[in-house]
C-alpha positions, 0 to 999 in steps of 0.5 A: 500500500503506497502512502500519499505524499502530503503537499507542503503547507502554504500557511500556518496559524500561530496564535491569532495570526496566519503566516504565509509560507513561501518556498523560494529559490536559493538565490533569494536568501542566504539562510535556509529560512527566515520569518517576517514577524510584521508582514507575517510570512515565512520563507523556506529555501525551495531547493534544499532536501525536503527533510531540511525544509521540514526542520527549517519550517519548524525552526521558523515556526518556533521564531514566530511563536516566540514573537507572538508569545513575547511581542518580539522582546526576547534577546535575538541571540537567545531566541536563535539558540533556542530555535536551533537546538529545539527544531531538529530534535523536536522534528526527530521525536515527531518523525521517529516516534509514532506512538508519541505522535499518535498520542499527542495528536490523537490520530 
């Protein structure tokens, strides 16, 4: 039985805000991803491996959550460090532990 590939998300709701998710060519940005907390968009490099896109999206979502939570008052270095450390490991847990994922999301 083949699994159906899920389309990449085009938006994500964080608190009361909807962030547009844009997938852009490597030439448009230096980092793998970025978030604009004023204009409410997240950019992800389109031509990096899919797993990197997923981890990067989670990383940028964490930045957006931080901004919504504290109104953008957090220290930029501390926020980046937290997002960097958390995104890859959180992705790993959700991707590789079906029982935890199923229990968390009741599916």
